[in-house]
Each structure stands twice: as C-alpha cells, then as structure tokens.
C-alpha positions in Angstrom: 32.3 21.8 -17.7 34.4 21.9 -14.6 31.8 23.8 -12.8 29.2 21.3 -13.7 31.3 18.5 -12.4 32.0 20.4 -9.3 28.3 20.5 -8.7 28.1 16.8 -9.3 30.9 16.1 -6.7 29.5 18.4 -4.2 26.0 16.6 -4.7 27.4 13.1 -4.2 28.8 14.2 -0.7 25.5 16.0 0.1 23.5 12.9 -0.6 26.1 10.8 1.3 25.4 13.1 4.4 21.8 13.2 3.8 21.5 9.2 3.9 23.8 9.1 6.9 21.6 11.8 8.8 18.5 9.9 8.0 20.0 6.7 9.3 20.6 8.6 12.6 17.0 10.0 12.6 15.6 6.5 12.2 17.7 5.2 15.1 16.5 8.1 17.1 12.6 7.7 16.2 13.0 3.9 16.6 14.8 4.2 20.1 12.0 6.7 21.2 9.1 4.4 20.2 10.8 1.2 21.8 11.7 3.0 25.0 9.2 5.6 25.9 11.3 7.1 28.7 14.1 8.2 26.2 13.8 11.8 25.5 14.8 11.9 21.9 11.8 13.5 20.2 13.3 16.9 19.4 16.7 15.2 18.5 15.2 13.0 15.9 13.1 15.6 14.5 16.3 18.0 14.1 18.2 15.2 12.5 15.3 14.7 10.3 14.9 18.2 9.4 18.9 18.5 8.9 18.7 15.4 6.6 15.7 17.1 4.6 17.8 20.3 4.2 20.9 18.6 3.1 18.8 16.4 0.7 17.2 19.6 -0.5 20.8 21.0 -1.3 21.7 17.9 -3.2 18.6 18.2 -5.5 19.2 21.7 -6.0 23.0 20.8 -7.2 21.5 18.2 -9.7 18.9 20.5 -10.9 21.5 23.4 -11.5 23.8 21.0 -13.2 21.3 19.4 -15.5 20.1 22.9 -16.4 23.8 24.0 -17.3 24.1 20.7 -19.4 20.9 21.5 -21.3 22.3 25.0 -22.0 25.7 23.3 -23.1 23.8 21.0 -25.5 22.2 24.0 -27.3 25.2 26.0 -27.6 27.3 23.2 -28.8 24.7 23.2 -31.9 25.4 26.7 -32.3 22.2 28.1 -30.9 22.6 31.6 -29.5 20.2 31.6 -26.4 18.5 34.9 -25.1 18.4 35.3 -21.4 14.9 34.1 -21.1 15.7 30.7 -23.0 18.9 30.4 -20.8 16.4 30.7 -17.7 14.0 28.2 -19.1 16.7 25.6 -20.1 18.0 25.9 -16.5 14.7 24.9 -15.0 13.6 22.6 -17.7 15.3 19.5 -16.5 14.1 18.7 -13.0 15.8 16.2 -10.7 13.5 13.3 -11.4 13.9 12.4 -15.2 15.5 8.9 -14.7 15.1 6.2 -12.1 18.0 7.1 -9.9 16.6 10.8 -9.6 13.1 9.8 -9.3 13.8 7.5 -6.4 15.9 10.2 -4.8 13.2 12.9 -5.5 10.3 10.8 -4.1 12.1 10.1 -0.8 12.7 13.8 -0.5 9.1 14.8 -1.1 7.9 12.1 1.4 10.1 13.5 4.1 9.0 16.9 3.5 5.4 15.9 3.7 6.1 14.0 6.8 7.9 17.1 8.6 4.7 19.2 7.6 2.3 16.4 9.2 4.6 16.4 12.2 4.7 20.1 12.6 0.8 20.1 12.3 -0.3 17.1 14.2 3.0 16.2 16.3 2.9 12.7 14.9 6.5 11.6 15.4 5.8 7.9 15.5 5.2 8.1 11.7 8.9 9.0 11.5 10.0 5.7 12.2 8.4 4.2 9.0 8.9 7.4 6.9 12.4 7.8 7.2 12.9 3.9 6.8 11.2 3.9 3.6 13.1 7.2 2.4 16.4 5.2 3.2 15.2 2.2 1.2 14.1 4.4 -1.7 17.7 5.9 -1.7 19.2 2.5 -1.2 17.5 1.2 -4.4 18.4 4.4 -6.4 22.1 3.5 -5.3 21.7 0.2 -7.4 20.7 1.9 -10.6 23.3 2.1 -13.1 22.3 5.0 -15.1 23.1 8.0 -12.7 24.5 10.4 -15.4 22.8 13.7 -16.4 22.3 13.8 -20.3 20.3 16.4 -22.2 16.6 15.6 -22.4 15.3 13.7 -25.6 13.0 15.9 -27.5 9.8 14.2 -26.4 10.7 15.2 -22.5 11.8 18.9 -23.6 8.4 20.4 -22.4 7.0 22.4 -19.5 4.8 19.4 -18.8 7.6 17.4 -17.3 7.7 19.9 -14.5 4.0 19.7 -13.7 2.8 16.2 -14.6 5.5 14.2 -13.1 6.2 16.4 -10.1 2.5 16.3 -9.3 2.3 12.4 -9.5 5.6 12.0 -7.3 4.2 14.2 -4.5 0.9 12.4 -4.6 2.7 9.1 -4.2 4.6 10.5 -1.4 1.2 11.5 0.3 -0.2 8.2 -0.4 2.8 6.8 1.4 2.2 8.6 4.5 -1.4 7.9 4.3 -0.4 4.2 4.3 1.6 4.5 7.3 -1.0 6.1 9.3 -3.5 3.7 8.3 -1.0 0.8 9.3 -0.5 2.4 12.6 -4.4 2.7 13.0 -4.8 -1.0 12.4 -2.1 -1.9 15.0 -3.5 0.6 17.5 -6.9 -0.5 17.2 -5.9 -4.2 18.1 -6.0 -5.7 14.7 -4.8 -9.3 15.4 -1.3 -10.0 14.4 -2.6 -13.0 12.5 -4.2 -10.6 10.0 -1.3 -8.2 9.7 1.2 -11.1 9.4 -1.0 -13.0 7.0 -1.2 -10.0 4.7 2.5 -9.2 4.9 3.6 -12.8 4.2 1.0 -13.2 1.4 2.1 -10.0 -0.2 5.9 -11.0 0.2 5.2 -14.4 -1.4 3.3 -13.0 -4.2 6.0 -10.3 -5.0 8.8 -13.0 -5.0 6.5 -15.1 -7.3 6.1 -12.2 -9.7 9.8 -11.6 -9.7 10.7 -15.2 -10.2 7.8 -15.8 -12.7 6.9 -19.4 -13.8 10.3 -20.7 -14.2 11.0 -20.2 -10.4 7.5 -21.5 -9.4 7.3 -24.6 -11.5 11.2 -25.2 -12.2 12.8 -23.9 -9.0 15.0 -21.9 -11.4 15.7 -18.1 -10.8 16.7 -16.2 -14.0 18.0 -12.7 -14.7 18.8 -10.7 -17.6 22.6 -10.6 -18.0 24.2 -7.2 -19.2 26.5 -6.1 -21.9 28.7 -3.2 -21.7 28.6 -0.7 -24.9 29.2 2.8 -25.6 26.5 5.3 -26.7 27.0 8.8 -28.2 26.7 11.5 -25.8 23.8 14.0 -26.6 25.9 16.7 -24.6 29.5 16.2 -26.3 29.2 15.2 -30.0 31.8 12.8 -30.7 32.1 11.6 -26.9 31.2 8.3 -26.2 29.6 7.0 -22.9 29.9 3.4 -21.5 26.7 2.0 -20.2 25.4 -1.5 -19.5 22.0 -2.6 -20.4 20.3 -5.9 -20.4 20.9 -8.4 -23.3 17.7 -8.7 -25.9 17.2 -11.4 -28.3 15.0 -12.1 -31.4 12.6 -15.1 -30.5 12.1 -17.6 -33.4 9.7 -16.3 -35.9 9.7 -12.7 -34.3 11.5 -9.6 -35.0 10.4 -7.9 -31.8 13.2 -7.8 -29.3 12.8 -9.6 -25.8 15.0 -9.7 -22.8 17.3 -13.0 -22.8 17.0 -14.5 -19.2 19.7 -16.6 -17.9 19.6 -18.9 -14.7 21.3 -18.0 -11.6 23.0 -21.2 -10.2 21.7 -22.2 -6.8 19.4 -19.2 -6.0 16.1 -20.7 -7.1 15.5 -23.4 -4.6 16.2 -20.9 -1.8 13.6 -18.5 -3.3 11.1 -21.1 -4.1 11.3 -22.6 -0.6 11.0 -19.2 0.8 7.8 -18.5 -1.3 6.3 -21.8 0.1 7.1 -21.0 3.6 5.8 -17.5 3.4 2.5 -18.7 1.8 2.2 -21.4 4.4 2.8 -18.8 7.2 0.2 -16.5 5.5 -2.3 -19.5 5.5 -1.7 -20.5 9.1 -1.9 -16.8 10.2 -5.3 -16.6 8.4 -6.7 -19.7 10.0 -5.6 -18.4 13.3 -7.0 -14.8 12.9 -9.9 -15.3 15.5 -7.6 -16.9 18.1 -5.7 -15.4 20.9 -2.4 -13.5 20.3 0.7 -15.6 20.4 3.2 -13.5 19.3 6.5 -14.9 18.3 5.2 -18.4 19.6 2.6 -18.5 16.7 3.2 -21.0 14.1 2.6 -18.5 11.5 5.6 -16.4 12.9 7.7 -19.3 12.9 7.0 -20.1 9.4 7.6 -16.7 8.1 10.9 -16.6 10.1 11.9 -19.8 8.3 11.0 -18.2 5.1 13.0 -15.0 6.0 16.0 -17.1 6.7 16.0 -18.9 3.5 15.1 -15.6 1.6 18.4 -14.3 3.2 20.3 -17.2 2.0 18.9 -16.7 -1.4 19.5 -13.0 -1.5 23.1 -13.5 -0.3 23.8 -15.8 -3.0 22.1 -13.8 -5.7 24.6 -11.0 -4.7 27.6 -13.1 -4.7 26.7 -14.4 -8.3 26.3 -10.9 -9.5 29.5 -9.7 -7.9 31.5 -12.7 -9.1 29.8 -13.2 -12.5 32.1 -14.9 -15.1 31.3 -14.4 -18.9 28.1 -15.9 -20.1 27.8 -17.9 -23.2 24.5 -17.6 -25.1 22.9 -20.8 -26.4 23.6 -21.8 -30.1 20.9 -20.6 -32.4 20.1 -17.3 -30.3 19.6 -14.4 -32.3 20.8 -11.3 -30.7 19.0 -8.0 -31.2 20.6 -5.7 -33.9 23.6 -3.9 -32.5 24.2 -6.0 -29.3 27.3 -8.1 -28.4 29.3 -9.9 -25.8 31.0 -10.2 -23.4 27.8 -11.0 -21.2 27.8 -11.0 -17.5 25.3 -10.5 -14.7 25.2 -7.1 -13.5 23.2 -4.4 -11.7 21.8 -3.5 -15.2 19.1 -6.2 -14.2 18.9 -4.8 -10.6 15.0 -4.7 -10.5 15.3 -8.4 -9.3 17.7 -7.6 -6.6 16.0 -4.3 -5.6 12.6 -6.0 -5.2 13.8 -9.1 -3.4 15.8 -6.9 -1.1 12.5 -5.0 -0.4 10.7 -7.9 0.5 13.6 -8.8 2.6 13.4 -5.5 4.4 9.7 -5.7 5.0 9.6 -9.3 6.3 12.5 -8.3 8.7 10.7 -5.3 10.0 7.5 -7.6 10.7 9.9 -10.2 12.6 11.4 -7.4 14.7 8.4 -5.5 15.6 6.1 -8.5 16.5 7.8 -9.0 19.8 7.4 -5.3 20.6 3.8 -5.0 19.4 2.4 -4.2 22.9 5.1 -1.6 23.7 4.6 0.1 20.2 0.7 0.1 20.4 0.9 1.8 23.8 3.0 4.5 22.5 0.7 5.3 19.4 -1.6 8.1 19.6 -5.4 8.1 19.8 -6.8 5.9 16.7 -9.3 8.8 15.8 -6.3 10.9 15.2 -4.5 8.4 13.2 -7.7 7.7 11.1 -8.2 11.5 10.6 -4.8 12.1 9.3 -5.0 9.0 6.9 -8.1 10.7 5.4 -6.6 14.3 5.1 -3.5 13.0 3.6 -5.1 10.8 0.9 -7.7 13.6 0.2 -4.8 15.9 -0.4 -3.0 13.5 -2.6 -5.8 12.3 -5.0 -6.5 15.6 -6.6 -2.8 15.8 -7.4 -2.9 12.4 -8.7 -6.1 13.3 -10.9 -4.6 16.3 -12.3 -1.1 14.6 -12.9 -2.9 11.9 -15.0 -5.0 14.3 -17.0 -1.9 16.4 -17.8 0.0 13.4 -18.7 -2.6 12.6 -21.2 -2.4 16.2 -22.5 1.4 15.8 -22.8 1.0 12.5 -24.8 -1.5 14.1 -27.1 1.1 16.9 -27.7 4.1 14.5 -28.2 2.5 11.5 -29.7 -0.8 12.8 -31.2 -3.0 10.6 -28.8 -4.3 11.4 -25.4 -4.4 7.7 -24.1 -2.7 4.6 -25.3 -2.9 2.2 -22.7 0.6 2.1 -22.0 1.4 0.0 -18.8 2.2 3.1 -16.8 -1.1 4.7 -18.0 -2.8 1.6 -17.0 -1.6 1.1 -13.7 -1.9 5.1 -12.9 -5.5 4.6 -13.7 -5.9 1.6 -11.4 -4.1 3.6 -8.8 -6.7 6.4 -9.3 -9.7 4.0 -9.2 -8.5 2.4 -5.9 -8.1 5.6 -4.1 -11.3 6.9 -5.4 -12.8 3.6 -4.0 -11.3 4.7 -0.6 -12.7 8.2 -0.7 -16.1 6.8 -1.8 -16.3 4.5 1.1 -15.3 7.3 3.4 -17.4 10.2 1.9 -20.5 8.4 0.5 -20.9 5.2 2.3 -19.6 6.6 5.6 -17.2 3.9 6.3 -15.0 4.3 9.2 -12.4 2.2 11.2 -10.7 -0.9 10.0 -12.1 -1.4 6.5 -11.0 2.0 4.9 -7.7 1.8 6.8 -7.1 -1.5 5.0 -8.0 0.1 1.8 -5.4 2.5 2.1 -2.7 -0.1 2.9 -3.7 -2.1 -0.2 -3.7 1.1 -2.1 -0.3 1.7 -1.1 0.8 -1.6 -2.5 -0.7 -0.6 -5.9 1.4 2.7 -5.7 4.6 0.6 -5.3 3.8 -1.6 -8.2 2.7 1.5 -10.3 6.0 3.3 -9.6 8.4 0.5 -9.5 6.8 -2.6 -11.2 5.8 -0.8 -14.2 9.0 1.3 -14.4 11.1 -1.8 -14.3 9.3 -3.7 -16.9 7.5 -6.4 -14.7 4.2 -5.6 -17.0 6.2 -5.8 -20.2 8.0 -3.1 -22.2 6.5 0.3 -22.3 7.4 3.9 -22.8 8.0 4.2 -19.0 10.1 1.1 -18.5 13.2 3.2 -18.0 14.6 1.3 -15.1 14.5 -2.2 -16.6 18.2 -2.1 -17.6 
C-alpha cells in the first residue's frame, strides 16, 4: 500500500505541475494572438508539449496505482493470480472510470489531438481555446469530491471499458477541436458579432435556466441538494470504512422511489434570475441588430450581456460563500429520508454540478466580453478560412467513426452485463442524439455539398450537445440513470 500511496502522491504533484504549465502555455498563446509582434510560438508550443508530457505521466501513475489496487483486492479474497491475470488486472482499470478521472483524461486527449493538429497544419491559434478548455475541465475535476481509486464493481470489470469508454472520450476531444476551428472560421469570415454574441448569450441563459429549474424562473429561488457525510465499506480493504459525502435523497409522498432533496440557497436566486433575464435580453437585442453595422463594445447587446455577467459574478460569489460557510440544514417536518441516510446536512461540493456549470457559463461569458474588443486584431491573425473549414471537417470525420463504434460497443457491453443492448438510459439517448447531429453535419457536407458558415454553425451547435451529453447527463440534469455518477 505504501507504493500505491507513493504513486498517488507523485500523481498529485504531476497534475499540479501540468495545470501550472497549461496556464503558462495559455498565456503564451493568448499573448501571441493579441500582439502579433511577440515571438512566442515555439515557447507556447513547448510549454503545451511539456504540460501534456507531465499530464501523461500523471495518468500513468493513476493507471498503475489503480491496477495495483485491483490486484490487492483480488489477493485479499484469497485468489492466487497467474502472471497473465496480474497483467490483465494491471491494465483493466483505466484512468477514466469516475468523473474526476474522466475530466482529466478528456483534457489530456484533447491536448494530444491538438498538438497533432498543430504539428500537421501549424494551427497555433487553436491552442488558445484548446488549452483554456483543458484548464476548465481540470478545474471542474478539482470540484469533484470522489477522487479515490476503489476496485471496479463487477459490471465494470470488463475489457469493454478500455475500448468503449476510451473511444467515446477521444471522439469528444476531436469534436471539441472541430468546434474550436468552426468558431474561428465564423470569426474569420466576418460573421457579425451580433450573431456570435446572440448565440453565446442565449446558450448561457438557457444553461442557467436548466440548472436553476422552474423554482428559479418562477420563484427567484435557487436550490441545491445538501450533502451528508457517511461511511461506506472499502472494496479494497474489508473492514475499512471510507468517508464520503453524497447528496441527500428523500421519499416523495406516496412513492418509494428516492429523489434528491433540494434546499434554497439564500440570496443567490435573484442574482441568477436577473442574470438570465439580461442575457436573454442581450441575445434578443443582438439578434435584432444582426444585419446592422458592427458596434463592438458600444452595442446595446454587449452592454446587456456585460450587466448580466456582473450579476452572475455576484450570484456565483455568493453561492461559493454559502457553500463554504454552510451551517447545518434542518429538513422540514414530515420529510421522509431515503433508507440509511441521516444528518447532519450541509451544502457541500457533493452537489458540485450546479457550481461547476454556473462557473462554466461565467467563464464563457467572460471570454466573449474580453475578446469582442479585440475581434479585428484576432481575426487578422487567423489563418485562411478554407484551411479552418478543411480542418474542421477532417477532425469531425475522424471523430464520428470513433463515436459510432463506441456507441455500438457500449450496446454490446450492456447486452453482456445486463442482458439488453439498448435501454434508453439518458446517456444512451443523448449519445444517440450526438451521433445524429454529427451525422447531419457530415450529410450536409458530403451529400448536400454545403460549405461555409452553415456547416460551421452546425459544428458549434453539435459541440454544445457533446457538452450536455458528457456533463449534463452524468451529473443528473436529465434524471437519475446508470451514468449519473457525478451527481453527488
């Protein structure tokens, strides 16, 4: 166990170094894009490559540690493993089996794919957004409470996990890079800021509305699931208990099916509701002005989005404060707790999806507000539009077969594990929706011969679907399912 802990400790430092190096690479890429005379190309690429190398070493330490944990779990039950069995258990637990590891793995896969693109096409401008998204993914991973490596449950002890999940995550990484290239294409070809700002503001308002639900929209009340600390038996060490924090579940009247209990977070709702209204108003104003002249930061839509961002910042800061300083929460009289759950209850990062998704909206809105004044300078530094369009198509056409095979193999795995190929689980449904959207993109390009802004817009929209499939479904926004492992 000491060697396993040593690997995990080394991995912690490697991850920290990778994040810091990614941050330095982002500064280099962004500075080069904003100030053309700065000669930071090779330095930025070198930092990105160093970060990926360190990130790779981190994932290797997690993988080796997980493999050793699997072997110890088998030996603890009295199993005598052959050399081939030991090898299998060493590789059978890849570093993407929980939300924490999955986010770190997707960030790594995206950066590896980006460096290949940069090497082949010299498209360093993509590095700004690629590194930024990698940092966002790793930052979101840091909010996840379940970072421990435990032996896999029987349903996951299969070679399918190496193929099915790995293929899907690599396809998501390629789709992300395709969306970045498509977005840069839209900027380079002079797509009005009113269109880009309107879409961004509308998407931000919609995501906030989904996170807040009807209670926020019609009651100006923002709710989160409080968490409760408890102990579970370790699958690795029989008799040892692990302390975890999970969301509180209750039994609704007349039902024995547990549902999350949500409690209001004082003061946050009005800020978020006003932010939604201003973002939607900004989107509406932008769309109405889409055929008018460019106004940059002087546009009314920009000012409304900026005001919404300010309120969102206040709401997010207050939400963080409420979580950090949460007192014990008393459940209303008559509420039936799910079997086995007990107090004390407090707001915690066990309900982190709300905080993480609000932070994602905050970051994308900030990016829009900061880049709008620099649009002309950024556009002048972008490569030829045909090159961006070509790379978008090639990246997506590389990712779509991986998604296709990954979905089919997921069905084969489900049939082997649960006796059915397809069960319309939320993850299965949204993976199919993602497949259909990207199939539509390829159909418009290959069969209909579309080119230019229309397929680029589809590629950007498809990425939004990918984000929801990967994060929204996993975190329970579509209801409980087999893949809601991040919901707390």
